[in-house]
C-alpha positions in Angstrom: -31.3 -2.5 -44.1 -31.2 -1.5 -47.8 -29.3 1.6 -48.8 -32.6 2.9 -50.3 -34.7 2.4 -47.2 -36.1 5.5 -45.6 -34.7 6.4 -42.2 -37.2 6.6 -39.3 -35.0 9.2 -37.4 -36.3 12.7 -37.1 -34.2 15.8 -37.7 -33.5 17.9 -34.7 -31.6 21.2 -34.0 -29.2 21.3 -31.1 -27.9 24.5 -29.5 -25.5 25.0 -26.7 -27.0 27.1 -23.9 -25.0 28.5 -20.9 -27.1 29.0 -17.7 -25.4 31.0 -14.9 -26.0 29.9 -11.3 -28.9 31.7 -9.7 -27.7 32.4 -6.1 -24.5 34.4 -6.4 -21.1 34.5 -8.0 -18.8 33.1 -5.3 -19.1 30.0 -3.1 -17.2 28.7 -0.1 -17.1 25.3 1.6 -20.5 24.2 2.9 -22.5 26.5 0.6 -24.8 25.6 -2.2 -24.5 26.2 -5.9 -28.0 26.5 -7.3 -28.8 26.1 -11.0 -32.0 26.2 -13.0 -33.0 24.9 -16.4 -36.1 27.0 -17.2 -39.3 25.6 -18.6 -38.9 27.4 -21.9 -36.0 25.0 -22.7 -38.5 22.3 -23.7 -36.0 19.6 -24.6 -32.3 19.1 -24.0 -29.7 16.3 -24.5 -28.4 15.3 -21.1 -25.2 13.7 -22.4 -23.9 17.1 -23.4 -24.5 18.7 -20.0 -21.6 19.9 -17.9 -20.9 22.3 -15.0 -18.2 24.9 -15.7 -16.5 27.5 -13.5 -13.4 28.4 -11.5 -11.9 27.2 -8.3 -9.1 28.8 -6.3 -7.2 27.5 -3.3 -7.0 30.1 -0.5 -3.8 29.6 1.5 -3.7 29.9 5.2 -2.0 33.1 6.5 1.7 32.5 6.3 3.9 33.4 9.3 7.3 35.0 8.7 8.5 34.4 12.2 11.1 31.7 13.1 8.8 29.9 15.6 9.0 26.2 15.3 5.2 26.0 14.7 4.9 28.9 12.4 2.7 28.5 9.3 4.9 28.2 6.2 4.1 27.9 2.5 3.5 24.6 0.7 2.1 23.8 -2.8 -1.5 22.3 -2.6 -4.0 20.9 -5.1 -7.4 19.2 -5.2 -7.8 15.5 -5.5 -5.6 14.3 -8.4 -8.1 11.8 -9.8 -11.4 13.6 -9.5 -10.5 17.3 -9.4 -13.4 19.6 -8.9 -15.9 16.8 -8.4 -14.2 16.0 -5.0 -15.8 19.3 -3.8 -19.4 18.3 -4.4 -20.9 16.6 -1.3 -24.3 16.1 -2.8 -26.5 16.8 -5.8 -30.3 17.1 -5.7 -32.6 17.6 -8.8 -36.2 18.8 -8.4 -39.0 19.9 -10.7 -40.8 23.2 -10.8 -43.0 22.2 -7.8 -40.2 21.0 -5.7 -40.8 17.3 -6.3 -37.6 15.4 -5.7 -36.6 13.6 -8.9 -33.0 12.5 -8.0 -30.6 12.9 -5.1 -27.1 11.6 -4.7 -25.6 12.0 -1.3 -21.8 11.6 -0.9 -21.5 12.4 -4.5 -17.8 12.9 -4.4 -17.3 9.3 -3.1 -19.5 8.0 -5.9 -17.5 9.9 -8.5 -14.2 8.7 -7.0 -15.4 5.1 -7.2 -16.4 5.5 -10.8 -13.3 7.4 -11.7 -10.8 5.0 -10.0 -12.2 1.9 -11.6 -13.1 3.2 -15.1 -9.9 5.1 -15.7 -7.3 4.6 -18.4 -4.5 6.8 -19.7 -6.7 8.4 -22.4 -9.5 9.2 -19.9 -7.1 10.5 -17.3 -5.5 12.8 -19.9 -8.9 14.2 -20.9 -10.0 14.8 -17.3 -6.7 16.6 -16.7 -7.8 19.1 -19.4 -11.4 19.6 -18.2 -12.0 18.3 -14.6 -9.3 20.0 -12.6 -7.5 16.7 -12.0 -3.9 16.0 -12.9 -2.0 13.5 -15.0 1.4 11.9 -15.2 4.1 14.3 -16.2 7.4 13.1 -17.5 9.3 15.9 -15.9 7.9 14.9 -12.4 8.9 11.2 -12.8 11.0 9.3 -10.3 14.3 7.7 -11.0 14.7 6.0 -7.6 12.1 3.4 -6.9 8.6 4.7 -7.7 8.6 5.9 -11.2 5.6 8.1 -11.5 2.6 9.6 -9.7 -0.5 11.4 -11.0 -0.2 13.7 -7.9 3.3 15.0 -8.6 2.8 17.7 -11.2 4.4 20.9 -10.0 5.4 22.3 -13.4 1.9 22.5 -15.1 -0.4 22.1 -12.1 -3.7 24.0 -12.7 -3.9 25.3 -9.1 -0.6 27.2 -8.8 1.9 29.0 -11.0 5.0 27.1 -12.1 8.2 28.3 -10.6 10.0 30.9 -12.8 13.7 30.5 -13.6 15.8 31.5 -11.7 13.9 31.0 -8.5 16.4 32.8 -6.2 14.6 34.3 -3.2 11.2 34.6 -4.8 8.9 33.5 -1.9 5.8 31.4 -2.5 2.7 33.4 -1.5 -1.1 33.3 -1.9 -0.7 35.0 -5.2 1.0 31.9 -6.6 -2.3 30.1 -6.3 -4.4 30.7 -9.4 -8.0 30.2 -10.6 -8.2 26.8 -12.0 -11.0 26.3 -14.6 -13.2 23.2 -14.7 -15.9 21.8 -17.0 -17.1 18.6 -15.4 -19.9 16.2 -16.3 -22.5 15.7 -13.6 -22.8 12.0 -12.8 -26.5 11.8 -12.2 -29.0 9.7 -14.0 -31.0 12.6 -15.5 -28.0 14.7 -16.4 -26.0 11.8 -18.1 -28.8 10.0 -19.8 -28.6 9.2 -23.4 -32.3 9.9 -24.0 -33.7 13.3 -24.7 -35.1 15.0 -21.5 -38.6 16.5 -21.8 -37.8 19.5 -19.6 -40.9 21.5 -20.5 -43.2 18.7 -19.4 -41.9 18.8 -15.8 -41.8 22.6 -15.6 -38.0 22.9 -15.7 -35.4 21.6 -13.3 -33.9 23.0 -10.1 -30.4 21.6 -9.4 -28.5 22.1 -6.1 -24.8 21.2 -5.6 -23.7 21.2 -1.9 -20.0 22.0 -1.6 -17.8 19.8 0.6 -15.9 21.0 3.7 -12.2 22.0 3.5 -11.0 18.9 5.4 -11.8 16.7 2.4 -10.5 18.9 -0.3 -6.7 19.3 -0.4 -3.8 17.2 -1.4 0.0 17.7 -1.1 2.4 17.3 -4.0 3.5 13.7 -3.8 7.3 14.4 -3.8 6.8 16.7 -0.8 5.1 14.1 1.4 6.8 11.9 4.1 3.8 9.5 4.1 3.1 8.9 0.4 5.7 7.8 -2.1 9.0 9.0 -0.7 11.0 7.4 -3.5 9.8 10.3 -5.6 11.2 12.9 -3.2 14.4 14.9 -3.6 17.6 13.2 -2.3 20.1 14.8 0.0 23.7 15.0 -1.5 25.4 17.0 1.3 26.0 20.5 2.5 28.2 21.2 -0.4 29.1 19.9 -3.9 31.7 17.6 -2.3 29.0 15.8 -0.4 30.1 16.9 3.1 27.8 15.5 5.8 25.9 17.6 8.4 26.7 16.1 11.8 24.3 16.1 14.7 24.5 19.2 16.9 26.0 21.2 13.9 25.3 24.9 13.9 27.2 26.0 10.9 25.6 24.3 7.9 23.3 26.5 5.9 22.9 24.7 2.6 21.5 21.5 1.3 22.7 20.2 -2.1 20.0 18.1 -3.8 21.1 15.1 -5.9 20.5 15.0 -9.6 17.6 12.5 -9.5 13.8 12.4 -9.6 13.7 15.3 -12.0 15.7 17.5 -9.6 18.2 18.8 -12.2 19.1 21.4 -14.8 17.1 24.3 -13.3 16.3 25.8 -9.9 12.6 25.8 -11.1 12.7 22.0 -11.1 12.8 22.1 -7.3 10.0 20.3 -5.6 10.1 22.9 -2.9 9.4 26.6 -2.7 11.0 29.5 -0.9 9.8 29.8 2.6 8.9 26.1 3.0 10.2 24.0 5.9 12.2 20.9 5.0 12.6 17.6 6.8 15.1 14.8 6.2 14.3 11.1 6.3 16.6 8.1 6.1 15.1 5.6 3.7 17.4 2.8 5.0 16.8 3.1 8.7 13.3 4.8 8.4 14.6 7.5 10.8 13.3 11.0 10.6 16.0 13.5 11.5 15.1 15.5 14.6 15.9 19.2 14.5 16.2 21.5 17.5 13.8 24.0 15.8 10.9 23.3 13.5 13.2 22.4 10.7 15.3 24.4 8.2 13.4 27.1 6.3 14.3 27.7 2.6 15.6 31.2 1.8 16.8 30.8 -1.7 16.7 28.1 -4.4 19.5 28.1 -7.0 21.1 25.8 -9.5 24.8 25.1 -9.9 25.3 22.1 -12.2 24.5 19.4 -11.4 22.8 20.3 -8.1 19.8 22.3 -6.9 21.0 24.2 -3.9 18.6 25.0 -1.0 20.0 27.8 1.1 18.4 28.1 4.5 17.2 31.2 6.4 19.0 30.0 9.6 21.7 27.3 10.3 20.5 23.7 9.9 20.3 22.3 13.5 20.1 18.5 13.8 19.5 17.4 17.4 22.1 15.5 19.3 22.4 11.8 18.7 24.1 9.6 16.1 20.8 8.9 14.3 20.5 12.5 13.4 23.9 12.6 11.7 23.2 13.4 8.1 26.1 11.3 6.9 26.0 10.8 3.2 27.4 7.3 3.5 24.8 6.0 6.0 21.8 5.4 3.7 19.7 7.5 1.4 18.5 10.7 3.0 15.3 12.0 1.5 13.9 15.5 1.8 10.2 16.2 2.6 7.9 19.0 3.6 7.5 20.0 7.2 5.5 23.1 6.7 2.2 21.2 7.1 3.5 18.7 9.6 4.8 21.0 12.3 2.5 24.0 12.0 0.3 24.9 14.9 -2.6 24.6 12.4 -2.9 24.5 8.7 -6.3 25.5 7.3 -6.5 26.5 3.7 -9.9 26.9 2.1 -11.2 27.4 -1.4 -13.5 29.6 -3.4 -15.7 28.5 -6.4 -16.8 31.2 -8.8 -18.4 31.9 -12.2 -20.4 28.7 -12.3 -22.5 27.9 -15.4 -24.5 24.9 -16.3 -24.0 24.2 -20.0 -26.7 22.2 -21.7 -27.5 21.2 -25.3 -30.9 22.5 -26.1 -32.8 20.4 -28.7 -35.6 21.5 -30.9 -37.5 18.6 -32.4 -40.0 19.1 -35.3 -43.3 20.7 -34.4 -45.1 17.5 -35.4 -43.2 15.5 -32.8 -44.0 18.0 -30.0 -47.7 18.1 -31.0 -47.9 14.3 -30.8 -46.5 14.3 -27.3 -49.0 16.9 -26.1 -51.8 15.1 -27.8 -50.9 11.9 -26.1 -51.0 13.6 -22.7 -54.3 15.4 -23.4 -56.0 12.1 -24.3 -55.2 10.6 -20.9 -52.0 8.9 -21.8 -48.7 8.9 -20.0 -45.1 9.5 -21.0 -42.5 7.4 -19.2 -38.9 8.5 -18.8 -36.5 5.9 -17.4 -33.0 6.6 -16.2 -30.4 4.8 -14.0 -29.8 6.6 -10.7 -27.8 6.1 -7.5 -29.3 6.0 -4.0 -27.1 6.3 -1.0 -27.5 4.3 2.2 -25.2 4.9 5.2 -24.0 2.7 8.1 -21.6 3.7 10.9 -19.1 1.1 12.1 -17.0 1.4 15.3 -13.3 0.7 15.1 -13.7 -2.1 17.8 -16.3 -4.0 15.7 -14.9 -7.4 14.7 -18.2 -8.3 13.0 -20.3 -5.7 11.2 -23.9 -6.6 10.2 -24.8 -3.8 7.9 -28.6 -3.7 7.4 -29.7 -1.7 4.3 -33.3 -0.6 4.1 -33.4 -0.6 0.4 -36.6 0.8 -1.1 -35.7 0.5 -4.8 -38.0 -1.5 -7.0 -35.7 -2.0 -10.0 -32.1 -2.5 -8.8 -29.1 -3.2 -10.9 -26.2 -3.4 -8.4 -25.0 -2.4 -5.0 -21.5 -1.0 -4.3 -20.4 -0.5 -0.7 -17.5 1.7 0.1 -16.2 1.7 3.8 -14.6 5.1 4.2 -12.4 6.1 7.1 -14.7 8.0 9.5 -12.0 9.5 11.6 -12.7 13.3 12.1 -9.5 14.5 10.5 -8.5 18.1 10.4 -7.6 19.7 7.1 -3.9 19.6 8.2 -4.0 15.9 8.9 -5.5 15.0 5.6 -2.9 17.1 3.7 0.1 15.5 5.4 -1.4 12.0 5.5 0.5 11.3 8.7 -2.4 9.4 10.3 -4.1 8.1 7.2 -4.9 4.5 6.6 -1.8 2.4 5.6 -2.5 1.2 2.1 0.4 -1.1 1.6 2.5 -3.4 3.7 5.0 -2.0 6.2 8.3 -3.2 7.5 10.6 -2.7 4.5 13.3 -0.2 3.8 11.3 1.3 0.9 9.1 4.0 2.5 6.6 4.0 -0.4 5.7 0.4 0.1 3.6 1.4 3.1 2.2 4.7 1.9 -0.8 6.2 3.7 -4.0 7.4 2.2 -4.6 11.1 1.8 -8.2 10.5 0.6 -9.8 9.3 3.9 -13.3 10.5 3.4 -13.6 9.6 -0.3 -12.3 6.1 -0.7 -12.8 2.7 0.8 -10.4 0.9 3.2 -10.2 -2.9 3.8 -8.7 -2.5 7.3 -8.2 -6.1 8.4 -11.4 -7.5 6.9 -11.2 -11.2 6.3 -14.5 -12.1 4.6 -17.9 -10.9 3.6 -21.3 -12.4 2.6 -24.6 -10.9 1.6 -28.0 -11.9 3.0 -31.2 -11.4 1.0 -34.1 -13.4 -0.4 -33.9 -15.4 2.9 -30.5 -16.9 2.0 -26.8 -16.1 2.1 -25.2 -14.9 -1.2 -22.9 -16.1 -2.5 -23.2 -19.5 -0.9 -19.7 -19.3 0.5 -18.0 -16.4 2.1 -15.9 -14.2 -0.1 -12.4 -14.3 1.3 -10.5 -11.0 1.9 -7.5 -12.3 3.8 -5.0 -11.7 1.0 -6.3 -8.1 0.6 -6.3 -7.4 4.4 -2.7 -8.6 4.7 -1.8 -6.6 1.6 -0.5 -9.6 -0.2 -2.8 -9.7 -3.2 -6.5 -10.3 -3.8 -8.7 -13.3 -4.2 -10.1 -14.1 -7.6 -13.6 -14.5 -6.3 -13.6 -11.0 -4.7 -12.3 -9.5 -7.9 -14.9 -11.3 -10.0 -17.7 -10.2 -7.7 -16.5 -6.6 -7.9 -16.1 -6.6 -11.7 -19.6 -8.1 -12.2 -21.1 -5.5 -9.9 -19.4 -2.6 -11.6 -20.6 -3.8 -15.0 -24.2 -4.1 -13.7 -23.9 -0.6 -12.4 -22.9 0.7 -15.8 -19.3 1.2 -14.9 -16.8 -0.1 -17.4 -13.8 -1.4 -15.4 -10.9 -0.3 -17.6 -8.7 -0.8 -14.6 -9.1 -2.8 -11.4 -5.8 -1.6 -10.0 -7.6 0.5 -7.3 -8.8 -2.6 -5.5 -6.6 -1.8 -2.5 -6.4 2.0 -2.5 -10.2 2.3 -3.0 -11.7 -0.9 -1.5 -15.3 -1.7 -2.5 -17.6 -4.6 -1.8 -19.9 -5.1 -4.8 -22.9 -7.3 -5.7 -24.7 -7.5 -9.0 -28.4 -7.7 -8.6 -29.5 -7.6 -12.2 -27.6 -9.4 -15.0 -27.8 -8.7 -18.7 -29.6 -5.4 -18.2 -32.2 -7.0 -16.0 -33.4 -5.5 -12.6 -34.1 -6.9 -9.2 -36.9 -5.8 -6.8 -35.1 -5.2 -3.5 -38.1 -4.0 -1.5 -38.9 -5.8 1.8 -36.0 -8.2 1.3 -34.2 -7.7 4.7 -31.0 -6.8 2.8 -27.8 -7.0 4.8 -24.0 -7.3 4.5 -21.9 -9.2 7.0 -18.2 -8.2 7.3 -15.8 -10.3 9.4 -12.4 -9.0 10.7 -9.3 -10.7 11.9 -9.2 -12.1 15.4 -5.7 -11.0 16.1 -5.2 -7.7 14.2 -7.4 -5.0 15.5 -9.1 -2.7 12.9 -7.4 0.6 12.8 -10.2 3.0 11.8 -13.9 3.6 12.4 -15.8 3.5 9.2 -18.7 5.1 7.4 -20.1 2.6 5.0 -21.5 4.3 1.9 -23.8 1.9 0.1 -24.6 3.0 -3.4 -27.6 1.3 -4.9 -27.8 1.7 -8.7 -31.4 1.3 -9.9 -33.7 2.2 -12.7 -36.0 5.1 -11.9 -39.1 6.2 -13.8 -40.7 9.6 -14.3 -44.3 9.1 -15.2 -45.7 12.3 -16.8 -49.4 12.8 -17.5 -52.0 15.5 -17.6 -52.5 14.9 -13.8 -48.9 15.8 -13.0 -45.6 14.0 -12.4 -45.1 10.7 -10.5 -41.7 9.4 -9.5 -41.4 5.6 -9.3 -38.2 4.5 -7.5 
């Protein structure tokens, strides 16, 4: 185009508008946040839309008694990758008359899938500033084995106060949890579209966000966990600076000196633990967990005497009888971990969401443009508004199933892709999710390095392969692809087949997800199929759509599963003088 050619673009004025939630100020698990975009906001730019507010973790009531199952403090946070979005179970969008325009069930799983596969360091850093997620922190890095974790920020974590130097006897309490702010995009077709939305023509929008239950929400700091990446955990040096051991049946030791490794140095505030927390000890060489005659030593003070952080216990440290419980400094690497959550009779934190606002970018086009739109409708014409949306189909699979035939009654006319996520359907308690003790084993076991067989602490959000050996789709009266996609390498935790990776990458691309990283292929397993290539679509109606998954004949699957099939399709709002029609 010539420099002197006139532009066909029209000038518009854009104004940021903050719309408070319409059904209260505070929300708890299982409640709805209701939002409204009124009719008088005639047009808005969906790309600039986000939900802002505050979320606070409410700790369980701590017990100061010495009982072995007493509830003791522990640092907690929301999902490290998705932050506040992990708390949204579903989103529905309706017009003024209650007509359903868009609904995404299991929204938090959908966002976890998008986030895990589209992440990169820049995006992760930005989300840590806005979404209530966390990022890699150099002062929380590991020096023994595993080098870093996104879930190991205890110095700048948005959900609790950092420890103040010197820690001394300052107990961790509910007041140490703080209101974390969030400003998250809403990953729906209407609210993330690049095209101007004609809000006035549909009479405004009614948006409902259903909040998730507490047993999905919380995560433990990585270096506190026995079942995550224990090579990030603090290392036992001895009961004194000289490295004296603590023998089994000892009743005199009251201190644990922590080695100068894994950021545990220079200050007492660098401690991965808090005053009042119960501590366990694990041998990384023998994979033995030290047994104590009580619930485990409870921290009374945290101090620093160069080069060691010193944990002084409320009562004597009491390893049970037996040579395996001898905390000998020369018999392998002893690693410290949290026992507050593991041994408590129950552990049921909750959360509160407050001060929610929907922030939109109101757009005012020229009067001539608006007049032309209304004239078109009055003359019997229609205005079509297309957007990509996500429909959710569910299938329950028993743990004993060696072959799963997943039939999907897809009703979408213009499909782009399908992404199936088999989530662990075990009914975990909040306590079990936090400590990850019974979560799905992500990596291979049987080696001295504990973190090579870490367990998932995102059971209801992410997919698990769980001994699956192959899969194949059936639609259009034939199997697709022609040969089964092999999953054996993935199931045995050895690697991944190139065909499965290619199928997934193509499906993600067709779904509009740019796969900046495919490193989550094991930790968030997904079976994908592209239905429309090069921005084309596929009519999936009445196609007897199904997915067959085969499992190993010798290794029994470990978990029941809830398959969440996300069908990404092009949806149309057809607006005329006769009303609104939704074409799916």
